[in-house]
The first five atom37 places (N, CA, C, CB, O) and aatype in JSON, in Angstrom:
{
  "aatype": [20, 20, 20, 20, 20, 20, 20, 20, 20, 20, 20, 20, 20, 20, 20, 20, 20, 20, 20, 20, 20, 20, 20, 20, 20, 20, 20, 20, 20, 20, 20, 20, 20, 20, 20, 20, 20, 20, 20, 20, 20, 20, 20, 20, 20, 20, 20, 20, 20, 20, 20, 20, 20, 20, 20, 20, 20, 20, 20, 20, 20, 20, 20, 20, 20, 20, 20, 20, 20, 20, 20, 20, 20, 20, 20, 20, 20, 20, 20, 20, 20, 20, 20, 20, 20, 20, 20, 20, 20, 20, 20, 20, 20, 20, 20, 20, 20],
  "atom_mask": [
    [1, 1, 1, 1, 1],
    [1, 1, 1, 1, 1],
    [1, 1, 1, 1, 1],
    [1, 1, 1, 1, 1],
    [1, 1, 1, 1, 1],
    [1, 1, 1, 1, 1],
    [1, 1, 1, 1, 1],
    [1, 1, 1, 1, 1],
    [1, 1, 1, 1, 1],
    [1, 1, 1, 1, 1],
    [1, 1, 1, 1, 1],
    [1, 1, 1, 1, 1],
    [1, 1, 1, 1, 1],
    [1, 1, 1, 1, 1],
    [1, 1, 1, 1, 1],
    [1, 1, 1, 1, 1],
    [1, 1, 1, 1, 1],
    [1, 1, 1, 1, 1],
    [1, 1, 1, 1, 1],
    [1, 1, 1, 1, 1],
    [1, 1, 1, 1, 1],
    [1, 1, 1, 1, 1],
    [1, 1, 1, 1, 1],
    [1, 1, 1, 1, 1],
    [1, 1, 1, 1, 1],
    [1, 1, 1, 1, 1],
    [1, 1, 1, 1, 1],
    [1, 1, 1, 1, 1],
    [1, 1, 1, 1, 1],
    [1, 1, 1, 1, 1],
    [1, 1, 1, 1, 1],
    [1, 1, 1, 1, 1],
    [1, 1, 1, 1, 1],
    [1, 1, 1, 1, 1],
    [1, 1, 1, 1, 1],
    [1, 1, 1, 1, 1],
    [1, 1, 1, 1, 1],
    [1, 1, 1, 1, 1],
    [1, 1, 1, 1, 1],
    [1, 1, 1, 1, 1],
    [1, 1, 1, 1, 1],
    [1, 1, 1, 1, 1],
    [1, 1, 1, 1, 1],
    [1, 1, 1, 1, 1],
    [1, 1, 1, 1, 1],
    [1, 1, 1, 1, 1],
    [1, 1, 1, 1, 1],
    [1, 1, 1, 1, 1],
    [1, 1, 1, 1, 1],
    [1, 1, 1, 1, 1],
    [1, 1, 1, 1, 1],
    [1, 1, 1, 1, 1],
    [1, 1, 1, 1, 1],
    [1, 1, 1, 1, 1],
    [1, 1, 1, 1, 1],
    [1, 1, 1, 1, 1],
    [1, 1, 1, 1, 1],
    [1, 1, 1, 1, 1],
    [1, 1, 1, 1, 1],
    [1, 1, 1, 1, 1],
    [1, 1, 1, 1, 1],
    [1, 1, 1, 1, 1],
    [1, 1, 1, 1, 1],
    [1, 1, 1, 1, 1],
    [1, 1, 1, 1, 1],
    [1, 1, 1, 1, 1],
    [1, 1, 1, 1, 1],
    [1, 1, 1, 1, 1],
    [1, 1, 1, 1, 1],
    [1, 1, 1, 1, 1],
    [1, 1, 1, 1, 1],
    [1, 1, 1, 1, 1],
    [1, 1, 1, 1, 1],
    [1, 1, 1, 1, 1],
    [1, 1, 1, 1, 1],
    [1, 1, 1, 1, 1],
    [1, 1, 1, 1, 1],
    [1, 1, 1, 1, 1],
    [1, 1, 1, 1, 1],
    [1, 1, 1, 1, 1],
    [1, 1, 1, 1, 1],
    [1, 1, 1, 1, 1],
    [1, 1, 1, 1, 1],
    [1, 1, 1, 1, 1],
    [1, 1, 1, 1, 1],
    [1, 1, 1, 1, 1],
    [1, 1, 1, 1, 1],
    [1, 1, 1, 1, 1],
    [1, 1, 1, 1, 1],
    [1, 1, 1, 1, 1],
    [1, 1, 1, 1, 1],
    [1, 1, 1, 1, 1],
    [1, 1, 1, 1, 1],
    [1, 1, 1, 1, 1],
    [1, 1, 1, 1, 1],
    [1, 1, 1, 1, 1],
    [1, 1, 1, 1, 1]
  ],
  "atom_positions": [
    [[0.83, -1.19, 0.0], [0.0, 0.0, 0.0], [0.87, 1.26, 0.0], [-0.94, 0.0, 1.21], [0.61, 2.19, -0.75]],
    [[1.89, 1.28, 0.83], [2.74, 2.47, 0.91], [3.5, 2.71, -0.39], [3.73, 2.33, 2.05], [3.8, 3.85, -0.74]],
    [[3.82, 1.62, -1.09], [4.53, 1.8, -2.36], [3.66, 2.55, -3.36], [4.94, 0.43, -2.94], [4.16, 3.4, -4.1]],
    [[2.39, 2.26, -3.39], [1.48, 2.96, -4.3], [1.35, 4.43, -3.92], [0.1, 2.28, -4.29], [1.33, 5.3, -4.78]],
    [[1.26, 4.69, -2.61], [1.18, 6.08, -2.14], [2.45, 6.83, -2.5], [0.93, 6.12, -0.62], [2.4, 7.96, -2.97]],
    [[3.58, 6.2, -2.27], [4.87, 6.84, -2.57], [5.01, 7.1, -4.08], [6.04, 5.95, -2.08], [5.48, 8.16, -4.49]],
    [[4.6, 6.14, -4.9], [4.68, 6.31, -6.35], [3.79, 7.47, -6.81], [4.26, 5.0, -7.07], [4.19, 8.25, -7.67]],
    [[2.59, 7.57, -6.23], [1.7, 8.67, -6.59], [2.27, 10.01, -6.13], [0.3, 8.46, -5.97], [2.17, 11.01, -6.84]],
    [[2.88, 10.03, -4.96], [3.53, 11.25, -4.47], [4.63, 11.69, -5.42], [4.1, 11.04, -3.05], [4.72, 12.88, -5.75]],
    [[5.46, 10.77, -5.86], [6.53, 11.1, -6.79], [5.97, 11.58, -8.13], [7.44, 9.87, -7.01], [6.5, 12.51, -8.73]],
    [[4.9, 10.95, -8.58], [4.29, 11.36, -9.84], [3.75, 12.78, -9.74], [3.16, 10.38, -10.23], [3.91, 13.57, -10.66]],
    [[3.11, 13.1, -8.62], [2.55, 14.44, -8.43], [3.64, 15.5, -8.34], [1.69, 14.47, -7.18], [3.4, 16.65, -8.71]],
    [[4.81, 15.15, -7.85], [5.91, 16.1, -7.74], [6.54, 16.43, -9.08], [6.98, 15.57, -6.8], [7.2, 17.45, -9.23]],
    [[6.34, 15.57, -10.06], [6.88, 15.8, -11.41], [6.1, 16.94, -12.05], [6.8, 14.5, -12.28], [4.88, 16.83, -12.22]],
    [[6.77, 18.05, -12.41], [6.04, 19.19, -12.96], [5.34, 18.89, -14.28], [6.97, 20.33, -13.15], [4.44, 19.63, -14.68]],
    [[5.73, 17.84, -14.95], [5.1, 17.5, -16.23], [4.14, 16.33, -16.12], [6.16, 17.19, -17.26], [3.72, 15.76, -17.13]],
    [[3.78, 15.95, -14.87], [2.94, 14.76, -14.71], [1.61, 14.88, -15.44], [2.68, 14.5, -13.25], [1.06, 13.87, -15.89]],
    [[1.08, 16.09, -15.55], [-0.21, 16.23, -16.21], [-0.15, 15.91, -17.69], [-0.73, 17.63, -16.03], [-1.18, 15.64, -18.31]],
    [[1.05, 15.93, -18.27], [1.19, 15.61, -19.68], [1.54, 14.15, -19.91], [2.25, 16.49, -20.3], [1.7, 13.72, -21.05]],
    [[1.66, 13.39, -18.86], [2.03, 11.99, -18.98], [0.79, 11.09, -18.94], [2.99, 11.59, -17.86], [0.89, 9.9, -18.63]],
    [[-0.35, 11.64, -19.26], [-1.59, 10.87, -19.22], [-1.69, 9.95, -20.44], [-2.81, 11.8, -19.16], [-0.77, 9.85, -21.25]],
    [[-2.82, 9.3, -20.53], [-3.06, 8.39, -21.64], [-3.49, 9.14, -22.9], [-4.13, 7.37, -21.27], [-3.56, 8.55, -23.98]],
    [[-3.77, 10.44, -22.78], [-4.17, 11.22, -23.95], [-3.01, 11.37, -24.91], [-4.69, 12.6, -23.52], [-1.84, 11.4, -24.51]],
    [[-3.34, 11.47, -26.17], [-2.32, 11.75, -27.17], [-1.89, 13.21, -27.03], [-2.83, 11.45, -28.62], [-2.65, 14.02, -26.5]],
    [[-0.69, 13.55, -27.49], [-0.28, 14.96, -27.43], [-1.27, 15.89, -28.13], [1.1, 15.12, -28.05], [-1.49, 17.02, -27.67]],
    [[-1.85, 15.44, -29.22], [-2.81, 16.27, -29.94], [-4.05, 16.53, -29.09], [-3.21, 15.6, -31.26], [-4.58, 17.64, -29.08]],
    [[-4.51, 15.51, -28.38], [-5.68, 15.67, -27.51], [-5.36, 16.58, -26.33], [-6.17, 14.3, -27.0], [-6.2, 17.37, -25.91]],
    [[-4.15, 16.46, -25.79], [-3.74, 17.34, -24.7], [-3.71, 18.79, -25.16], [-2.36, 16.93, -24.16], [-4.19, 19.69, -24.46]],
    [[-3.14, 19.02, -26.34], [-3.07, 20.38, -26.88], [-4.47, 20.92, -27.12], [-2.26, 20.4, -28.19], [-4.76, 22.07, -26.79]],
    [[-5.34, 20.11, -27.69], [-6.71, 20.54, -27.96], [-7.42, 20.91, -26.67], [-7.49, 19.44, -28.69], [-8.14, 21.92, -26.62]],
    [[-7.23, 20.12, -25.62], [-7.88, 20.41, -24.34], [-7.39, 21.74, -23.77], [-7.6, 19.28, -23.33], [-8.19, 22.54, -23.27]],
    [[-6.08, 22.0, -23.84], [-5.54, 23.27, -23.36], [-6.07, 24.44, -24.18], [-4.01, 23.25, -23.4], [-6.46, 25.46, -23.62]],
    [[-6.09, 24.28, -25.48], [-6.59, 25.36, -26.35], [-8.07, 25.64, -26.1], [-6.37, 24.99, -27.82], [-8.49, 26.79, -26.11]],
    [[-8.84, 24.59, -25.87], [-10.27, 24.78, -25.57], [-10.46, 25.57, -24.28], [-10.98, 23.42, -25.47], [-11.32, 26.44, -24.2]],
    [[-9.65, 25.26, -23.26], [-9.74, 25.99, -21.98], [-9.36, 27.45, -22.17], [-8.83, 25.34, -20.92], [-9.98, 28.33, -21.57]],
    [[-8.36, 27.71, -22.99], [-7.94, 29.1, -23.23], [-9.0, 29.85, -24.03], [-6.59, 29.13, -23.98], [-9.27, 31.01, -23.75]],
    [[-9.6, 29.19, -25.01], [-10.68, 29.84, -25.77], [-11.86, 30.2, -24.85], [-11.17, 28.92, -26.91], [-12.48, 31.25, -25.01]],
    [[-12.14, 29.33, -23.9], [-13.24, 29.57, -22.97], [-12.93, 30.7, -22.0], [-13.57, 28.29, -22.19], [-13.84, 31.42, -21.56]],
    [[-11.66, 30.88, -21.65], [-11.26, 31.92, -20.71], [-9.87, 32.44, -21.09], [-11.26, 31.37, -19.25], [-8.88, 32.05, -20.48]],
    [[-9.8, 33.31, -22.09], [-8.49, 33.76, -22.59], [-7.7, 34.61, -21.61], [-8.69, 34.54, -23.85], [-6.52, 34.87, -21.83]],
    [[-8.32, 35.05, -20.53], [-7.61, 35.86, -19.53], [-7.01, 35.02, -18.41], [-8.56, 36.89, -18.94], [-6.47, 35.57, -17.45]],
    [[-7.09, 33.71, -18.52], [-6.57, 32.81, -17.48], [-5.07, 32.59, -17.7], [-7.33, 31.46, -17.48], [-4.67, 31.81, -18.57]],
    [[-4.27, 33.26, -16.92], [-2.81, 33.17, -17.09], [-2.29, 31.77, -16.78], [-2.12, 34.19, -16.21], [-1.28, 31.35, -17.34]],
    [[-2.96, 31.06, -15.88], [-2.5, 29.71, -15.54], [-2.6, 28.77, -16.74], [-3.31, 29.14, -14.37], [-1.72, 27.94, -16.96]],
    [[-3.67, 28.89, -17.5], [-3.82, 28.04, -18.69], [-2.77, 28.39, -19.74], [-5.23, 28.18, -19.28], [-2.26, 27.5, -20.42]],
    [[-2.46, 29.68, -19.87], [-1.41, 30.07, -20.81], [-0.06, 29.51, -20.37], [-1.33, 31.61, -20.92], [0.73, 29.06, -21.2]],
    [[0.19, 29.53, -19.06], [1.44, 28.96, -18.55], [1.5, 27.46, -18.8], [1.59, 29.25, -17.04], [2.55, 26.93, -19.16]],
    [[0.37, 26.77, -18.62], [0.33, 25.34, -18.92], [0.57, 25.08, -20.39], [-1.01, 24.75, -18.49], [1.23, 24.1, -20.76]],
    [[0.05, 25.95, -21.24], [0.29, 25.8, -22.67], [1.78, 25.99, -22.98], [-0.56, 26.82, -23.48], [2.34, 25.25, -23.79]],
    [[2.41, 26.96, -22.34], [3.85, 27.14, -22.5], [4.63, 25.92, -22.05], [4.32, 28.35, -21.72], [5.59, 25.51, -22.7]],
    [[4.21, 25.33, -20.94], [4.85, 24.11, -20.44], [4.65, 22.95, -21.41], [4.29, 23.74, -19.05], [5.57, 22.18, -21.67]],
    [[3.44, 22.85, -21.95], [3.16, 21.8, -22.93], [4.09, 21.93, -24.14], [1.68, 21.87, -23.39], [4.7, 20.95, -24.56]],
    [[4.19, 23.14, -24.69], [5.04, 23.34, -25.86], [6.51, 23.08, -25.53], [4.88, 24.76, -26.4], [7.24, 22.54, -26.36]],
    [[6.94, 23.44, -24.33], [8.31, 23.14, -23.92], [8.51, 21.63, -23.9], [8.63, 23.74, -22.53], [9.54, 21.13, -24.36]],
    [[7.55, 20.91, -23.38], [7.61, 19.45, -23.32], [7.68, 18.85, -24.72], [6.4, 18.9, -22.56], [8.27, 17.79, -24.92]],
    [[7.06, 19.54, -25.69], [7.07, 19.08, -27.08], [8.28, 19.61, -27.86], [5.79, 19.5, -27.77], [8.39, 19.37, -29.06]],
    [[9.17, 20.34, -27.19], [10.36, 20.95, -27.83], [9.97, 21.98, -28.88], [11.23, 19.87, -28.47], [10.71, 22.2, -29.84]],
    [[8.82, 22.61, -28.71], [8.36, 23.67, -29.6], [8.62, 25.0, -28.88], [6.82, 23.5, -29.97], [7.72, 25.59, -28.28]],
    [[9.86, 25.44, -28.94], [10.31, 26.56, -28.13], [9.67, 27.88, -28.54], [11.8, 26.68, -28.2], [9.38, 28.71, -27.67]],
    [[9.45, 28.1, -29.81], [8.85, 29.36, -30.26], [7.44, 29.54, -29.69], [8.81, 29.42, -31.79], [7.11, 30.6, -29.17]],
    [[6.63, 28.51, -29.8], [5.27, 28.59, -29.26], [5.27, 28.62, -27.73], [4.43, 27.42, -29.75], [4.41, 29.25, -27.12]],
    [[6.24, 27.94, -27.13], [6.37, 27.98, -25.68], [6.64, 29.41, -25.21], [7.49, 27.04, -25.21], [6.03, 29.87, -24.25]],
    [[7.55, 30.09, -25.89], [7.84, 31.48, -25.54], [6.6, 32.36, -25.68], [8.97, 32.03, -26.42], [6.32, 33.19, -24.81]],
    [[5.87, 32.19, -26.76], [4.66, 32.98, -26.98], [3.64, 32.77, -25.85], [4.02, 32.64, -28.33], [3.06, 33.73, -25.34]],
    [[3.44, 31.52, -25.48], [2.46, 31.22, -24.44], [2.91, 31.76, -23.08], [2.23, 29.71, -24.35], [2.11, 32.34, -22.35]],
    [[4.18, 31.57, -22.75], [4.68, 32.1, -21.47], [4.62, 33.62, -21.44], [6.11, 31.62, -21.22], [4.3, 34.2, -20.41]],
    [[4.93, 34.27, -22.54], [4.86, 35.74, -22.58], [3.43, 36.22, -22.4], [5.44, 36.27, -23.91], [3.18, 37.24, -21.75]],
    [[2.48, 35.5, -22.99], [1.07, 35.86, -22.8], [0.68, 35.68, -21.33], [0.15, 34.99, -23.71], [-0.02, 36.52, -20.77]],
    [[1.13, 34.61, -20.72], [0.84, 34.39, -19.29], [1.43, 35.52, -18.46], [1.41, 33.03, -18.82], [0.79, 36.01, -17.53]],
    [[2.64, 35.92, -18.78], [3.31, 37.0, -18.06], [2.57, 38.32, -18.25], [4.77, 37.13, -18.52], [2.43, 39.1, -17.31]],
    [[2.11, 38.57, -19.45], [1.36, 39.8, -19.72], [0.07, 39.83, -18.9], [1.03, 39.92, -21.22], [-0.32, 40.88, -18.38]],
    [[-0.59, 38.69, -18.78], [-1.84, 38.62, -18.03], [-1.61, 38.66, -16.52], [-2.6, 37.37, -18.4], [-2.38, 39.3, -15.8]],
    [[-0.58, 37.99, -16.05], [-0.35, 37.85, -14.61], [0.48, 38.99, -14.05], [0.35, 36.54, -14.33], [0.36, 39.31, -12.86]],
    [[1.3, 39.61, -14.87], [2.2, 40.65, -14.37], [3.5, 40.03, -13.89], [1.53, 41.44, -13.23], [3.77, 38.85, -14.12]],
    [[4.3, 40.83, -13.23], [5.61, 40.38, -12.75], [5.46, 39.09, -11.95], [6.28, 41.48, -11.88], [4.68, 39.03, -10.99]],
    [[6.2, 38.06, -12.36], [6.08, 36.77, -11.7], [7.37, 35.99, -11.88], [4.88, 35.97, -12.26], [7.77, 35.68, -13.01]],
    [[8.03, 35.67, -10.78], [9.33, 34.99, -10.84], [9.22, 33.62, -11.49], [9.9, 34.85, -9.44], [10.12, 33.22, -12.24]],
    [[8.14, 32.9, -11.23], [7.98, 31.56, -11.8], [7.9, 31.62, -13.32], [6.71, 30.9, -11.24], [8.49, 30.79, -14.01]],
    [[7.18, 32.6, -13.84], [7.07, 32.72, -15.29], [8.38, 33.19, -15.91], [5.95, 33.69, -15.66], [8.75, 32.75, -17.0]],
    [[9.1, 34.09, -15.22], [10.41, 34.5, -15.74], [11.37, 33.32, -15.76], [10.99, 35.65, -14.88], [12.17, 33.18, -16.69]],
    [[11.3, 32.46, -14.75], [12.15, 31.27, -14.73], [11.79, 30.33, -15.88], [12.02, 30.53, -13.37], [12.67, 29.74, -16.5]],
    [[10.5, 30.2, -16.16], [10.06, 29.36, -17.27], [10.56, 29.92, -18.6], [8.52, 29.24, -17.29], [11.02, 29.16, -19.46]],
    [[10.48, 31.24, -18.76], [11.0, 31.86, -19.98], [12.5, 31.61, -20.12], [10.72, 33.37, -19.98], [12.98, 31.31, -21.21]],
    [[13.22, 31.74, -19.02], [14.67, 31.5, -19.06], [14.97, 30.06, -19.45], [15.31, 31.82, -17.69], [15.91, 29.8, -20.19]],
    [[14.17, 29.13, -18.96], [14.36, 27.72, -19.3], [14.15, 27.5, -20.8], [13.4, 26.83, -18.5], [14.94, 26.81, -21.44]],
    [[13.1, 28.09, -21.34], [12.84, 27.95, -22.78], [13.99, 28.53, -23.59], [11.51, 28.64, -23.17], [14.46, 27.91, -24.54]],
    [[14.44, 29.71, -23.21], [15.55, 30.34, -23.94], [16.82, 29.51, -23.85], [15.81, 31.75, -23.4], [17.58, 29.43, -24.81]],
    [[17.05, 28.89, -22.7], [18.21, 28.01, -22.52], [18.14, 26.83, -23.48], [18.28, 27.51, -21.06], [19.13, 26.51, -24.15]],
    [[16.99, 26.18, -23.55], [16.85, 25.05, -24.48], [16.88, 25.5, -25.93], [15.55, 24.3, -24.2], [17.41, 24.8, -26.79]],
    [[16.31, 26.66, -26.2], [16.32, 27.18, -27.55], [17.75, 27.47, -28.02], [15.46, 28.46, -27.64], [18.05, 27.37, -29.21]],
    [[18.61, 27.82, -27.09], [20.02, 28.1, -27.4], [20.87, 26.84, -27.32], [20.58, 29.17, -26.45], [22.07, 26.91, -27.07]],
    [[20.25, 25.69, -27.52], [20.93, 24.39, -27.5], [21.62, 24.13, -26.16], [21.96, 24.31, -28.62], [22.71, 23.58, -26.11]],
    [[20.96, 24.54, -25.09], [21.42, 24.32, -23.73], [22.79, 24.94, -23.48], [21.46, 22.85, -23.42], [23.64, 24.34, -22.81]],
    [[22.99, 26.12, -24.02], [24.21, 26.88, -23.76], [23.8, 28.22, -23.17], [25.05, 27.07, -25.07], [22.83, 28.83, -23.6]],
    [[24.55, 28.66, -22.2], [24.31, 29.98, -21.62], [24.79, 31.03, -22.61], [25.02, 30.14, -20.24], [25.88, 30.92, -23.17]],
    [[23.97, 32.05, -22.81], [24.33, 33.13, -23.72], [24.31, 34.45, -22.95], [23.37, 33.19, -24.94], [23.74, 34.54, -21.87]],
    [[24.94, 35.43, -23.52], [25.0, 36.74, -22.85], [23.77, 37.55, -23.13], [26.23, 37.51, -23.27], [23.65, 38.68, -22.64]]
  ]
}
């Protein structure tokens, strides 16, 4: 019993666990886009879309989604960190000036 609880705890700690479902990537993207269409001012959904695109290695769209989340939410360290992560991967995992 404890092993199952521990496994679920570890799964929940993974920031990308929501994308590891049984849904296809296309279905996951469609679900996120539908939520954004229903409430385009929801910065959390935009941030999730940015995370989704990062997970798909689509850095350009990830940047766009994170920037939209930042515009809606305002100054936010978590979103700035996410943008920095995308830029890092976009630069082939090299630090740039």
